[in-house]
One Martini backbone bead per residue (centre of mass of N, CA, C, O) as a GRO file, in nm:
protein
   80
    1MET     BB    1  14.542  -1.232  13.961
    2ALA     BB    2  14.452  -0.975  13.764
    3ASN     BB    3  14.302  -0.666  13.753
    4VAL     BB    4  14.092  -0.551  13.484
    5LYS     BB    5  14.030  -0.247  13.327
    6VAL     BB    6  13.781  -0.126  13.091
    7ALA     BB    7  13.791   0.130  12.837
    8VAL     BB    8  13.586   0.374  12.656
    9ARG     BB    9  13.626   0.622  12.384
   10VAL     BB   10  13.438   0.864  12.222
   11ARG     BB   11  13.515   1.042  11.944
   12PRO     BB   12  13.551   1.264  11.726
   13LEU     BB   13  13.568   1.353  11.423
   14SER     BB   14  13.772   1.403  11.186
   15LYS     BB   15  13.848   1.587  10.919
   16ARG     BB   16  13.855   1.349  10.725
   17GLU     BB   17  13.587   1.217  10.809
   18ASN     BB   18  13.415   1.463  10.740
   19ALA     BB   19  13.499   1.486  10.436
   20GLU     BB   20  13.387   1.172  10.401
   21GLU     BB   21  13.110   1.153  10.555
   22GLY     BB   22  13.116   1.062  10.829
   23ARG     BB   23  12.996   0.856  11.110
   24ILE     BB   24  12.857   0.788  11.405
   25ILE     BB   25  12.816   0.434  11.542
   26VAL     BB   26  12.833   0.522  11.846
   27GLU     BB   27  12.697   0.453  12.172
   28VAL     BB   28  12.643   0.568  12.508
   29ASP     BB   29  12.539   0.358  12.803
   30ASN     BB   30  12.704   0.386  13.052
   31LYS     BB   31  12.857   0.057  13.020
   32MET     BB   32  12.767   0.093  12.716
   33ALA     BB   33  12.844  -0.002  12.375
   34LYS     BB   34  12.694   0.090  12.066
   35VAL     BB   35  12.692  -0.072  11.744
   36ARG     BB   36  12.630   0.020  11.418
   37ASN     BB   37  12.531  -0.150  11.124
   38ILE     BB   38  12.534   0.021  10.824
   39LYS     BB   39  12.515  -0.215  10.606
   40VAL     BB   40  12.199  -0.290  10.710
   41ASP     BB   41  12.015  -0.033  10.705
   42ASN     BB   42  11.929  -0.054  10.374
   43ARG     BB   43  11.801  -0.321  10.426
   44LEU     BB   44  11.596  -0.569  10.418
   45ASP     BB   45  11.415  -0.738  10.623
   46GLY     BB   46  11.485  -1.090  10.692
   47PRO     BB   47  11.552  -1.430  10.710
   48TRP     BB   48  11.834  -1.394  10.534
   49ASP     BB   49  11.908  -1.161  10.765
   50SER     BB   50  12.086  -1.217  11.078
   51ARG     BB   51  12.197  -0.951  11.125
   52GLU     BB   52  12.278  -0.712  11.334
   53LYS     BB   53  12.246  -0.363  11.388
   54ILE     BB   54  12.310  -0.402  11.702
   55VAL     BB   55  12.596  -0.388  11.920
   56ALA     BB   56  12.687  -0.480  12.251
   57PHE     BB   57  12.917  -0.348  12.501
   58SER     BB   58  13.104  -0.406  12.790
   59PHE     BB   59  13.228  -0.184  13.048
   60ASP     BB   60  13.369  -0.017  13.308
   61TYR     BB   61  13.410   0.230  13.098
   62CYS     BB   62  13.233   0.516  12.952
   63TYR     BB   63  13.312   0.765  12.700
   64TRP     BB   64  13.193   1.093  12.592
   65SER     BB   65  13.374   1.304  12.330
   66VAL     BB   66  13.200   1.465  12.105
   67ASP     BB   67  12.998   1.672  12.277
   68PRO     BB   68  13.025   1.946  12.486
   69GLU     BB   69  12.695   1.985  12.518
   70ASP     BB   70  12.680   1.722  12.645
   71PRO     BB   71  12.611   1.582  12.955
   72LYS     BB   72  12.814   1.320  12.889
   73TYR     BB   73  13.066   1.467  12.868
   74ALA     BB   74  13.426   1.389  12.834
   75SER     BB   75  13.698   1.526  12.926
   76GLN     BB   76  14.028   1.523  12.972
   77GLU     BB   77  14.008   1.609  13.271
   78VAL     BB   78  13.824   1.375  13.361
   79LEU     BB   79  14.031   1.145  13.272
   80GLY     BB   80  14.340   1.230  13.353
   0.00000   0.00000   0.00000
C-alpha cells in the first residue's frame, strides 16, 4: 500500500474574481483548512437550518499564499 500525502494551497483571488467582488472563504490553521459557507451567513440561525457555517478539513500540509505580508505566507520558493 502506498503512502499518500495531501496538501492544499490557498491562492489569492484572480483579477476576474476581484472584479466580480469575490472573497476568500478559506482560512488555514496549521494542518486544517476551514471553509465558510457564505450562503448561510446572512440567514437567521434556527432549528430548521442544520447546515454548518464552517467546515474543517485536515491535510498533511496547508499553505497560505494569499497575502505576502502575512507571517504564514508560503511563497512559490517555499513550496519548491
